[in-house]
mmCIF file of the N, C-alpha and C atoms, coordinates in Angstrom:
data_MODEL
# 
_entry.id   MODEL 
# 
loop_
_atom_site.group_PDB 
_atom_site.id 
_atom_site.type_symbol 
_atom_site.label_atom_id 
_atom_site.label_alt_id 
_atom_site.label_comp_id 
_atom_site.label_asym_id 
_atom_site.label_entity_id 
_atom_site.label_seq_id 
_atom_site.pdbx_PDB_ins_code 
_atom_site.Cartn_x 
_atom_site.Cartn_y 
_atom_site.Cartn_z 
_atom_site.occupancy 
_atom_site.B_iso_or_equiv 
_atom_site.pdbx_formal_charge 
_atom_site.auth_seq_id 
_atom_site.auth_comp_id 
_atom_site.auth_asym_id 
_atom_site.auth_atom_id 
_atom_site.pdbx_PDB_model_num 
ATOM 1   N N  . MET A 1 1  ? 187.872 124.404 -73.675  1.00 0.00 ? 1  MET A N  1 
ATOM 2   C CA . MET A 1 1  ? 186.776 124.525 -74.395  1.00 0.00 ? 1  MET A CA 1 
ATOM 3   C C  . MET A 1 1  ? 187.070 125.280 -75.569  1.00 0.00 ? 1  MET A C  1 
ATOM 4   N N  . MET A 1 2  ? 186.659 125.270 -76.580  1.00 0.00 ? 2  MET A N  1 
ATOM 5   C CA . MET A 1 2  ? 186.738 125.892 -77.953  1.00 0.00 ? 2  MET A CA 1 
ATOM 6   C C  . MET A 1 2  ? 185.754 126.564 -78.107  1.00 0.00 ? 2  MET A C  1 
ATOM 7   N N  . ALA A 1 3  ? 185.546 127.854 -78.465  1.00 0.00 ? 3  ALA A N  1 
ATOM 8   C CA . ALA A 1 3  ? 184.687 128.623 -78.723  1.00 0.00 ? 3  ALA A CA 1 
ATOM 9   C C  . ALA A 1 3  ? 183.909 128.369 -80.228  1.00 0.00 ? 3  ALA A C  1 
ATOM 10  N N  . ARG A 1 4  ? 182.509 128.342 -80.608  1.00 0.00 ? 4  ARG A N  1 
ATOM 11  C CA . ARG A 1 4  ? 181.865 128.102 -81.673  1.00 0.00 ? 4  ARG A CA 1 
ATOM 12  C C  . ARG A 1 4  ? 181.685 129.371 -82.452  1.00 0.00 ? 4  ARG A C  1 
ATOM 13  N N  . ALA A 1 5  ? 182.118 129.646 -83.462  1.00 0.00 ? 5  ALA A N  1 
ATOM 14  C CA . ALA A 1 5  ? 181.994 130.489 -84.735  1.00 0.00 ? 5  ALA A CA 1 
ATOM 15  C C  . ALA A 1 5  ? 180.292 130.757 -85.126  1.00 0.00 ? 5  ALA A C  1 
ATOM 16  N N  . ASP A 1 6  ? 179.762 129.455 -84.949  1.00 0.00 ? 6  ASP A N  1 
ATOM 17  C CA . ASP A 1 6  ? 178.315 129.559 -85.151  1.00 0.00 ? 6  ASP A CA 1 
ATOM 18  C C  . ASP A 1 6  ? 177.486 129.157 -84.070  1.00 0.00 ? 6  ASP A C  1 
ATOM 19  N N  . PRO A 1 7  ? 177.083 130.113 -83.188  1.00 0.00 ? 7  PRO A N  1 
ATOM 20  C CA . PRO A 1 7  ? 176.651 129.692 -82.128  1.00 0.00 ? 7  PRO A CA 1 
ATOM 21  C C  . PRO A 1 7  ? 175.068 128.611 -82.431  1.00 0.00 ? 7  PRO A C  1 
ATOM 22  N N  . THR A 1 8  ? 174.722 127.654 -81.609  1.00 0.00 ? 8  THR A N  1 
ATOM 23  C CA . THR A 1 8  ? 173.754 126.983 -81.786  1.00 0.00 ? 8  THR A CA 1 
ATOM 24  C C  . THR A 1 8  ? 172.919 126.600 -80.431  1.00 0.00 ? 8  THR A C  1 
ATOM 25  N N  . ASN A 1 9  ? 171.824 126.387 -80.413  1.00 0.00 ? 9  ASN A N  1 
ATOM 26  C CA . ASN A 1 9  ? 170.891 125.918 -79.557  1.00 0.00 ? 9  ASN A CA 1 
ATOM 27  C C  . ASN A 1 9  ? 171.392 125.063 -78.668  1.00 0.00 ? 9  ASN A C  1 
ATOM 28  N N  . GLY A 1 10 ? 172.346 124.342 -78.841  1.00 0.00 ? 10 GLY A N  1 
ATOM 29  C CA . GLY A 1 10 ? 172.828 123.330 -77.917  1.00 0.00 ? 10 GLY A CA 1 
ATOM 30  C C  . GLY A 1 10 ? 172.799 122.033 -78.396  1.00 0.00 ? 10 GLY A C  1 
ATOM 31  N N  . THR A 1 11 ? 171.746 121.999 -79.303  1.00 0.00 ? 11 THR A N  1 
ATOM 32  C CA . THR A 1 11 ? 171.571 120.462 -79.675  1.00 0.00 ? 11 THR A CA 1 
ATOM 33  C C  . THR A 1 11 ? 172.218 119.790 -80.732  1.00 0.00 ? 11 THR A C  1 
ATOM 34  N N  . GLY A 1 12 ? 172.680 120.638 -81.770  1.00 0.00 ? 12 GLY A N  1 
ATOM 35  C CA . GLY A 1 12 ? 173.417 120.529 -82.926  1.00 0.00 ? 12 GLY A CA 1 
ATOM 36  C C  . GLY A 1 12 ? 172.902 119.598 -83.944  1.00 0.00 ? 12 GLY A C  1 
ATOM 37  N N  . THR A 1 13 ? 171.294 119.401 -83.623  1.00 0.00 ? 13 THR A N  1 
ATOM 38  C CA . THR A 1 13 ? 170.700 118.517 -84.930  1.00 0.00 ? 13 THR A CA 1 
ATOM 39  C C  . THR A 1 13 ? 169.514 119.256 -85.661  1.00 0.00 ? 13 THR A C  1 
ATOM 40  N N  . GLU A 1 14 ? 169.707 120.804 -85.549  1.00 0.00 ? 14 GLU A N  1 
ATOM 41  C CA . GLU A 1 14 ? 168.906 121.609 -86.679  1.00 0.00 ? 14 GLU A CA 1 
ATOM 42  C C  . GLU A 1 14 ? 169.233 120.898 -88.159  1.00 0.00 ? 14 GLU A C  1 
ATOM 43  N N  . PRO A 1 15 ? 168.363 120.686 -88.803  1.00 0.00 ? 15 PRO A N  1 
ATOM 44  C CA . PRO A 1 15 ? 168.434 120.562 -90.251  1.00 0.00 ? 15 PRO A CA 1 
ATOM 45  C C  . PRO A 1 15 ? 169.142 122.172 -90.974  1.00 0.00 ? 15 PRO A C  1 
ATOM 46  N N  . ALA A 1 16 ? 169.609 121.990 -92.144  1.00 0.00 ? 16 ALA A N  1 
ATOM 47  C CA . ALA A 1 16 ? 170.240 122.823 -92.805  1.00 0.00 ? 16 ALA A CA 1 
ATOM 48  C C  . ALA A 1 16 ? 168.670 123.969 -93.147  1.00 0.00 ? 16 ALA A C  1 
ATOM 49  N N  . PRO A 1 17 ? 168.897 124.904 -93.560  1.00 0.00 ? 17 PRO A N  1 
ATOM 50  C CA . PRO A 1 17 ? 167.643 125.668 -94.276  1.00 0.00 ? 17 PRO A CA 1 
ATOM 51  C C  . PRO A 1 17 ? 167.540 125.030 -95.284  1.00 0.00 ? 17 PRO A C  1 
ATOM 52  N N  . THR A 1 18 ? 166.140 125.253 -96.206  1.00 0.00 ? 18 THR A N  1 
ATOM 53  C CA . THR A 1 18 ? 165.714 124.628 -97.280  1.00 0.00 ? 18 THR A CA 1 
ATOM 54  C C  . THR A 1 18 ? 166.256 125.727 -98.730  1.00 0.00 ? 18 THR A C  1 
ATOM 55  N N  . GLY A 1 19 ? 165.600 126.915 -97.930  1.00 0.00 ? 19 GLY A N  1 
ATOM 56  C CA . GLY A 1 19 ? 165.682 128.173 -98.763  1.00 0.00 ? 19 GLY A CA 1 
ATOM 57  C C  . GLY A 1 19 ? 167.148 128.981 -98.658  1.00 0.00 ? 19 GLY A C  1 
ATOM 58  N N  . GLY A 1 20 ? 167.015 129.978 -99.354  1.00 0.00 ? 20 GLY A N  1 
ATOM 59  C CA . GLY A 1 20 ? 168.276 130.673 -99.708  1.00 0.00 ? 20 GLY A CA 1 
ATOM 60  C C  . GLY A 1 20 ? 169.449 130.201 -100.220 1.00 0.00 ? 20 GLY A C  1 
ATOM 61  N N  . GLN A 1 21 ? 169.162 129.279 -101.313 1.00 0.00 ? 21 GLN A N  1 
ATOM 62  C CA . GLN A 1 21 ? 170.627 128.575 -102.036 1.00 0.00 ? 21 GLN A CA 1 
ATOM 63  C C  . GLN A 1 21 ? 171.177 129.640 -102.820 1.00 0.00 ? 21 GLN A C  1 
ATOM 64  N N  . GLN A 1 22 ? 172.515 129.681 -102.674 1.00 0.00 ? 22 GLN A N  1 
ATOM 65  C CA . GLN A 1 22 ? 173.319 130.714 -103.364 1.00 0.00 ? 22 GLN A CA 1 
ATOM 66  C C  . GLN A 1 22 ? 174.410 129.787 -104.754 1.00 0.00 ? 22 GLN A C  1 
ATOM 67  N N  . TRP A 1 23 ? 174.480 130.754 -105.570 1.00 0.00 ? 23 TRP A N  1 
ATOM 68  C CA . TRP A 1 23 ? 174.891 130.137 -106.848 1.00 0.00 ? 23 TRP A CA 1 
ATOM 69  C C  . TRP A 1 23 ? 175.836 131.126 -107.157 1.00 0.00 ? 23 TRP A C  1 
ATOM 70  N N  . ARG A 1 24 ? 177.063 130.725 -107.987 1.00 0.00 ? 24 ARG A N  1 
ATOM 71  C CA . ARG A 1 24 ? 178.182 131.452 -108.631 1.00 0.00 ? 24 ARG A CA 1 
ATOM 72  C C  . ARG A 1 24 ? 178.919 130.952 -110.102 1.00 0.00 ? 24 ARG A C  1 
ATOM 73  N N  . LEU A 1 25 ? 179.550 131.701 -110.424 1.00 0.00 ? 25 LEU A N  1 
ATOM 74  C CA . LEU A 1 25 ? 180.093 131.263 -112.078 1.00 0.00 ? 25 LEU A CA 1 
ATOM 75  C C  . LEU A 1 25 ? 181.478 130.657 -111.732 1.00 0.00 ? 25 LEU A C  1 
ATOM 76  N N  . ARG A 1 26 ? 181.799 129.784 -112.312 1.00 0.00 ? 26 ARG A N  1 
ATOM 77  C CA . ARG A 1 26 ? 183.455 129.507 -112.091 1.00 0.00 ? 26 ARG A CA 1 
ATOM 78  C C  . ARG A 1 26 ? 184.026 129.641 -113.802 1.00 0.00 ? 26 ARG A C  1 
ATOM 79  N N  . TYR A 1 27 ? 185.095 130.292 -114.216 1.00 0.00 ? 27 TYR A N  1 
ATOM 80  C CA . TYR A 1 27 ? 185.299 130.140 -115.552 1.00 0.00 ? 27 TYR A CA 1 
ATOM 81  C C  . TYR A 1 27 ? 187.065 130.382 -115.511 1.00 0.00 ? 27 TYR A C  1 
ATOM 82  N N  . VAL A 1 28 ? 187.333 129.964 -116.667 1.00 0.00 ? 28 VAL A N  1 
ATOM 83  C CA . VAL A 1 28 ? 188.815 130.197 -116.827 1.00 0.00 ? 28 VAL A CA 1 
ATOM 84  C C  . VAL A 1 28 ? 189.332 131.403 -117.901 1.00 0.00 ? 28 VAL A C  1 
ATOM 85  N N  . VAL A 1 29 ? 189.808 131.938 -117.868 1.00 0.00 ? 29 VAL A N  1 
ATOM 86  C CA . VAL A 1 29 ? 190.639 133.231 -118.411 1.00 0.00 ? 29 VAL A CA 1 
ATOM 87  C C  . VAL A 1 29 ? 192.095 133.009 -118.390 1.00 0.00 ? 29 VAL A C  1 
ATOM 88  N N  . GLY A 1 30 ? 192.412 132.439 -119.874 1.00 0.00 ? 30 GLY A N  1 
ATOM 89  C CA . GLY A 1 30 ? 193.919 132.240 -120.156 1.00 0.00 ? 30 GLY A CA 1 
ATOM 90  C C  . GLY A 1 30 ? 194.298 130.725 -118.877 1.00 0.00 ? 30 GLY A C  1 
ATOM 91  N N  . GLU A 1 31 ? 195.281 131.203 -118.025 1.00 0.00 ? 31 GLU A N  1 
ATOM 92  C CA . GLU A 1 31 ? 195.367 129.740 -117.102 1.00 0.00 ? 31 GLU A CA 1 
ATOM 93  C C  . GLU A 1 31 ? 194.941 130.008 -115.605 1.00 0.00 ? 31 GLU A C  1 
ATOM 94  N N  . PHE A 1 32 ? 193.998 131.158 -115.453 1.00 0.00 ? 32 PHE A N  1 
ATOM 95  C CA . PHE A 1 32 ? 193.535 131.662 -114.268 1.00 0.00 ? 32 PHE A CA 1 
ATOM 96  C C  . PHE A 1 32 ? 192.234 131.307 -114.217 1.00 0.00 ? 32 PHE A C  1 
ATOM 97  N N  . VAL A 1 33 ? 191.520 130.622 -112.942 1.00 0.00 ? 33 VAL A N  1 
ATOM 98  C CA . VAL A 1 33 ? 190.373 130.220 -112.478 1.00 0.00 ? 33 VAL A CA 1 
ATOM 99  C C  . VAL A 1 33 ? 189.820 131.312 -112.014 1.00 0.00 ? 33 VAL A C  1 
ATOM 100 N N  . HIS A 1 34 ? 188.422 131.636 -112.483 1.00 0.00 ? 34 HIS A N  1 
ATOM 101 C CA . HIS A 1 34 ? 187.915 132.944 -111.583 1.00 0.00 ? 34 HIS A CA 1 
ATOM 102 C C  . HIS A 1 34 ? 186.285 132.652 -111.213 1.00 0.00 ? 34 HIS A C  1 
ATOM 103 N N  . TYR A 1 35 ? 186.388 133.202 -110.334 1.00 0.00 ? 35 TYR A N  1 
ATOM 104 C CA . TYR A 1 35 ? 184.740 133.153 -109.665 1.00 0.00 ? 35 TYR A CA 1 
ATOM 105 C C  . TYR A 1 35 ? 183.893 134.198 -109.317 1.00 0.00 ? 35 TYR A C  1 
ATOM 106 N N  . THR A 1 36 ? 182.564 134.579 -109.751 1.00 0.00 ? 36 THR A N  1 
ATOM 107 C CA . THR A 1 36 ? 181.750 135.330 -109.267 1.00 0.00 ? 36 THR A CA 1 
ATOM 108 C C  . THR A 1 36 ? 181.584 135.584 -107.984 1.00 0.00 ? 36 THR A C  1 
ATOM 109 N N  . GLU A 1 37 ? 180.619 136.362 -107.430 1.00 0.00 ? 37 GLU A N  1 
ATOM 110 C CA . GLU A 1 37 ? 180.153 136.603 -106.045 1.00 0.00 ? 37 GLU A CA 1 
ATOM 111 C C  . GLU A 1 37 ? 179.010 135.453 -105.766 1.00 0.00 ? 37 GLU A C  1 
ATOM 112 N N  . TRP A 1 38 ? 178.466 135.109 -104.660 1.00 0.00 ? 38 TRP A N  1 
ATOM 113 C CA . TRP A 1 38 ? 177.280 134.226 -104.298 1.00 0.00 ? 38 TRP A CA 1 
ATOM 114 C C  . TRP A 1 38 ? 176.087 134.928 -104.142 1.00 0.00 ? 38 TRP A C  1 
ATOM 115 N N  . PRO A 1 39 ? 175.532 135.447 -105.390 1.00 0.00 ? 39 PRO A N  1 
ATOM 116 C CA . PRO A 1 39 ? 174.167 135.931 -105.148 1.00 0.00 ? 39 PRO A CA 1 
ATOM 117 C C  . PRO A 1 39 ? 173.020 134.638 -104.818 1.00 0.00 ? 39 PRO A C  1 
ATOM 118 N N  . SER A 1 40 ? 172.085 135.228 -104.570 1.00 0.00 ? 40 SER A N  1 
ATOM 119 C CA . SER A 1 40 ? 171.083 134.058 -104.171 1.00 0.00 ? 40 SER A CA 1 
ATOM 120 C C  . SER A 1 40 ? 169.982 133.982 -105.336 1.00 0.00 ? 40 SER A C  1 
ATOM 121 N N  . ASP A 1 41 ? 170.083 134.847 -106.185 1.00 0.00 ? 41 ASP A N  1 
ATOM 122 C CA . ASP A 1 41 ? 169.157 135.072 -107.392 1.00 0.00 ? 41 ASP A CA 1 
ATOM 123 C C  . ASP A 1 41 ? 169.772 133.912 -108.474 1.00 0.00 ? 41 ASP A C  1 
ATOM 124 N N  . PHE A 1 42 ? 169.254 133.150 -109.022 1.00 0.00 ? 42 PHE A N  1 
ATOM 125 C CA . PHE A 1 42 ? 169.748 132.033 -109.960 1.00 0.00 ? 42 PHE A CA 1 
ATOM 126 C C  . PHE A 1 42 ? 169.736 132.971 -111.455 1.00 0.00 ? 42 PHE A C  1 
ATOM 127 N N  . ALA A 1 43 ? 168.713 133.624 -111.408 1.00 0.00 ? 43 ALA A N  1 
ATOM 128 C CA . ALA A 1 43 ? 168.736 134.338 -112.784 1.00 0.00 ? 43 ALA A CA 1 
ATOM 129 C C  . ALA A 1 43 ? 169.955 135.196 -113.169 1.00 0.00 ? 43 ALA A C  1 
ATOM 130 N N  . THR A 1 44 ? 170.441 135.836 -111.778 1.00 0.00 ? 44 THR A N  1 
ATOM 131 C CA . THR A 1 44 ? 171.748 136.669 -112.357 1.00 0.00 ? 44 THR A CA 1 
ATOM 132 C C  . THR A 1 44 ? 172.956 135.770 -112.608 1.00 0.00 ? 44 THR A C  1 
ATOM 133 N N  . VAL A 1 45 ? 172.826 134.435 -112.115 1.00 0.00 ? 45 VAL A N  1 
ATOM 134 C CA . VAL A 1 45 ? 174.303 133.631 -112.236 1.00 0.00 ? 45 VAL A CA 1 
ATOM 135 C C  . VAL A 1 45 ? 173.767 133.228 -113.621 1.00 0.00 ? 45 VAL A C  1 
ATOM 136 N N  . GLU A 1 46 ? 172.638 132.532 -114.112 1.00 0.00 ? 46 GLU A N  1 
ATOM 137 C CA . GLU A 1 46 ? 172.367 131.851 -115.481 1.00 0.00 ? 46 GLU A CA 1 
ATOM 138 C C  . GLU A 1 46 ? 172.701 133.113 -116.553 1.00 0.00 ? 46 GLU A C  1 
ATOM 139 N N  . ASN A 1 47 ? 172.297 134.333 -116.134 1.00 0.00 ? 47 ASN A N  1 
ATOM 140 C CA . ASN A 1 47 ? 172.828 135.433 -117.131 1.00 0.00 ? 47 ASN A CA 1 
ATOM 141 C C  . ASN A 1 47 ? 174.266 135.616 -117.613 1.00 0.00 ? 47 ASN A C  1 
ATOM 142 N N  . TYR A 1 48 ? 174.757 135.732 -116.433 1.00 0.00 ? 48 TYR A N  1 
ATOM 143 C CA . TYR A 1 48 ? 176.493 135.423 -116.713 1.00 0.00 ? 48 TYR A CA 1 
ATOM 144 C C  . TYR A 1 48 ? 176.847 134.421 -117.074 1.00 0.00 ? 48 TYR A C  1 
ATOM 145 N N  . TYR A 1 49 ? 176.191 132.956 -117.108 1.00 0.00 ? 49 TYR A N  1 
ATOM 146 C CA . TYR A 1 49 ? 176.490 132.008 -117.595 1.00 0.00 ? 49 TYR A CA 1 
ATOM 147 C C  . TYR A 1 49 ? 176.446 132.375 -119.287 1.00 0.00 ? 49 TYR A C  1 
ATOM 148 N N  . ASP A 1 50 ? 175.487 132.630 -119.659 1.00 0.00 ? 50 ASP A N  1 
ATOM 149 C CA . ASP A 1 50 ? 175.029 133.038 -121.003 1.00 0.00 ? 50 ASP A CA 1 
ATOM 150 C C  . ASP A 1 50 ? 175.983 133.832 -121.539 1.00 0.00 ? 50 ASP A C  1 
ATOM 151 N N  . GLN A 1 51 ? 176.278 135.116 -121.140 1.00 0.00 ? 51 GLN A N  1 
ATOM 152 C CA . GLN A 1 51 ? 177.338 135.809 -121.484 1.00 0.00 ? 51 GLN A CA 1 
ATOM 153 C C  . GLN A 1 51 ? 178.810 135.393 -121.323 1.00 0.00 ? 51 GLN A C  1 
ATOM 154 N N  . TYR A 1 52 ? 179.356 134.728 -120.512 1.00 0.00 ? 52 TYR A N  1 
ATOM 155 C CA . TYR A 1 52 ? 180.517 133.840 -120.558 1.00 0.00 ? 52 TYR A CA 1 
ATOM 156 C C  . TYR A 1 52 ? 180.663 132.889 -121.482 1.00 0.00 ? 52 TYR A C  1 
ATOM 157 N N  . ARG A 1 53 ? 179.927 132.259 -121.635 1.00 0.00 ? 53 ARG A N  1 
ATOM 158 C CA . ARG A 1 53 ? 179.791 131.111 -122.672 1.00 0.00 ? 53 ARG A CA 1 
ATOM 159 C C  . ARG A 1 53 ? 179.917 131.292 -123.962 1.00 0.00 ? 53 ARG A C  1 
ATOM 160 N N  . ARG A 1 54 ? 179.387 132.653 -124.289 1.00 0.00 ? 54 ARG A N  1 
ATOM 161 C CA . ARG A 1 54 ? 178.925 133.164 -125.835 1.00 0.00 ? 54 ARG A CA 1 
ATOM 162 C C  . ARG A 1 54 ? 180.367 133.958 -126.164 1.00 0.00 ? 54 ARG A C  1 
ATOM 163 N N  . GLY A 1 55 ? 180.964 134.775 -124.901 1.00 0.00 ? 55 GLY A N  1 
ATOM 164 C CA . GLY A 1 55 ? 182.130 135.279 -125.049 1.00 0.00 ? 55 GLY A CA 1 
ATOM 165 C C  . GLY A 1 55 ? 183.383 134.655 -125.681 1.00 0.00 ? 55 GLY A C  1 
ATOM 166 N N  . ASP A 1 56 ? 184.345 135.657 -125.808 1.00 0.00 ? 56 ASP A N  1 
ATOM 167 C CA . ASP A 1 56 ? 185.741 135.259 -126.568 1.00 0.00 ? 56 ASP A CA 1 
ATOM 168 C C  . ASP A 1 56 ? 186.588 135.011 -125.472 1.00 0.00 ? 56 ASP A C  1 
ATOM 169 N N  . TYR A 1 57 ? 186.353 135.647 -124.257 1.00 0.00 ? 57 TYR A N  1 
ATOM 170 C CA . TYR A 1 57 ? 187.601 135.745 -123.254 1.00 0.00 ? 57 TYR A CA 1 
ATOM 171 C C  . TYR A 1 57 ? 187.475 134.528 -122.245 1.00 0.00 ? 57 TYR A C  1 
ATOM 172 N N  . GLY A 1 58 ? 186.419 133.992 -122.168 1.00 0.00 ? 58 GLY A N  1 
ATOM 173 C CA . GLY A 1 58 ? 186.438 132.931 -121.142 1.00 0.00 ? 58 GLY A CA 1 
ATOM 174 C C  . GLY A 1 58 ? 186.239 131.194 -121.478 1.00 0.00 ? 58 GLY A C  1 
ATOM 175 N N  . HIS A 1 59 ? 186.604 130.570 -120.798 1.00 0.00 ? 59 HIS A N  1 
ATOM 176 C CA . HIS A 1 59 ? 186.203 129.218 -121.176 1.00 0.00 ? 59 HIS A CA 1 
ATOM 177 C C  . HIS A 1 59 ? 185.884 128.212 -119.828 1.00 0.00 ? 59 HIS A C  1 
ATOM 178 N N  . ASP A 1 60 ? 185.388 126.808 -120.135 1.00 0.00 ? 60 ASP A N  1 
ATOM 179 C CA . ASP A 1 60 ? 184.974 126.210 -119.124 1.00 0.00 ? 60 ASP A CA 1 
ATOM 180 C C  . ASP A 1 60 ? 184.419 126.920 -118.397 1.00 0.00 ? 60 ASP A C  1 
ATOM 181 N N  . VAL A 1 61 ? 182.911 127.194 -118.405 1.00 0.00 ? 61 VAL A N  1 
ATOM 182 C CA . VAL A 1 61 ? 182.083 128.180 -117.946 1.00 0.00 ? 61 VAL A CA 1 
ATOM 183 C C  . VAL A 1 61 ? 181.011 127.067 -117.045 1.00 0.00 ? 61 VAL A C  1 
ATOM 184 N N  . VAL A 1 62 ? 181.372 127.133 -115.594 1.00 0.00 ? 62 VAL A N  1 
ATOM 185 C CA . VAL A 1 62 ? 180.256 126.022 -114.942 1.00 0.00 ? 62 VAL A CA 1 
ATOM 186 C C  . VAL A 1 62 ? 179.801 126.907 -114.023 1.00 0.00 ? 62 VAL A C  1 
ATOM 187 N N  . ILE A 1 63 ? 178.223 127.039 -113.793 1.00 0.00 ? 63 ILE A N  1 
ATOM 188 C CA . ILE A 1 63 ? 177.468 127.030 -112.601 1.00 0.00 ? 63 ILE A CA 1 
ATOM 189 C C  . ILE A 1 63 ? 177.495 126.080 -111.149 1.00 0.00 ? 63 ILE A C  1 
ATOM 190 N N  . GLU A 1 64 ? 178.178 126.689 -110.259 1.00 0.00 ? 64 GLU A N  1 
ATOM 191 C CA . GLU A 1 64 ? 178.204 125.983 -109.172 1.00 0.00 ? 64 GLU A CA 1 
ATOM 192 C C  . GLU A 1 64 ? 177.146 126.612 -107.991 1.00 0.00 ? 64 GLU A C  1 
ATOM 193 N N  . ARG A 1 65 ? 176.679 125.371 -107.063 1.00 0.00 ? 65 ARG A N  1 
ATOM 194 C CA . ARG A 1 65 ? 175.733 125.749 -105.922 1.00 0.00 ? 65 ARG A CA 1 
ATOM 195 C C  . ARG A 1 65 ? 176.484 125.755 -104.736 1.00 0.00 ? 65 ARG A C  1 
ATOM 196 N N  . ARG A 1 66 ? 176.556 126.608 -103.778 1.00 0.00 ? 66 ARG A N  1 
ATOM 197 C CA . ARG A 1 66 ? 176.558 126.495 -102.483 1.00 0.00 ? 66 ARG A CA 1 
ATOM 198 C C  . ARG A 1 66 ? 175.822 125.216 -101.731 1.00 0.00 ? 66 ARG A C  1 
ATOM 199 N N  . THR A 1 67 ? 176.793 124.714 -100.953 1.00 0.00 ? 67 THR A N  1 
ATOM 200 C CA . THR A 1 67 ? 176.236 123.411 -100.164 1.00 0.00 ? 67 THR A CA 1 
ATOM 201 C C  . THR A 1 67 ? 176.718 123.526 -98.800  1.00 0.00 ? 67 THR A C  1 
ATOM 202 N N  . VAL A 1 68 ? 175.593 123.742 -97.649  1.00 0.00 ? 68 VAL A N  1 
ATOM 203 C CA . VAL A 1 68 ? 176.070 123.793 -96.433  1.00 0.00 ? 68 VAL A CA 1 
ATOM 204 C C  . VAL A 1 68 ? 175.746 122.299 -95.745  1.00 0.00 ? 68 VAL A C  1 
ATOM 205 N N  . VAL A 1 69 ? 177.091 121.783 -95.115  1.00 0.00 ? 69 VAL A N  1 
ATOM 206 C CA . VAL A 1 69 ? 176.686 120.635 -94.726  1.00 0.00 ? 69 VAL A CA 1 
ATOM 207 C C  . VAL A 1 69 ? 176.948 120.620 -93.198  1.00 0.00 ? 69 VAL A C  1 
ATOM 208 N N  . ARG A 1 70 ? 176.297 120.080 -92.222  1.00 0.00 ? 70 ARG A N  1 
ATOM 209 C CA . ARG A 1 70 ? 176.023 120.091 -91.006  1.00 0.00 ? 70 ARG A CA 1 
ATOM 210 C C  . ARG A 1 70 ? 176.552 118.763 -90.670  1.00 0.00 ? 70 ARG A C  1 
ATOM 211 N N  . ARG A 1 71 ? 176.901 118.917 -89.166  1.00 0.00 ? 71 ARG A N  1 
ATOM 212 C CA . ARG A 1 71 ? 177.047 117.626 -88.542  1.00 0.00 ? 71 ARG A CA 1 
ATOM 213 C C  . ARG A 1 71 ? 176.122 117.456 -87.521  1.00 0.00 ? 71 ARG A C  1 
# 
């Protein structure tokens, strides 16, 4: 039997929490793709987005949302 990294109550049918969404920024500098951390404050990521979109150092700026999929 394999151990689970995320212990559950045994049913495995709990829905994913609705709160606590996380966001990050993905942007490209030269040939390299970069990512920010995953803050839960959307305003922080939105601020990064505006700065990077208007700046000369990056392109293809995208806000990504973390999604948890449970089976």
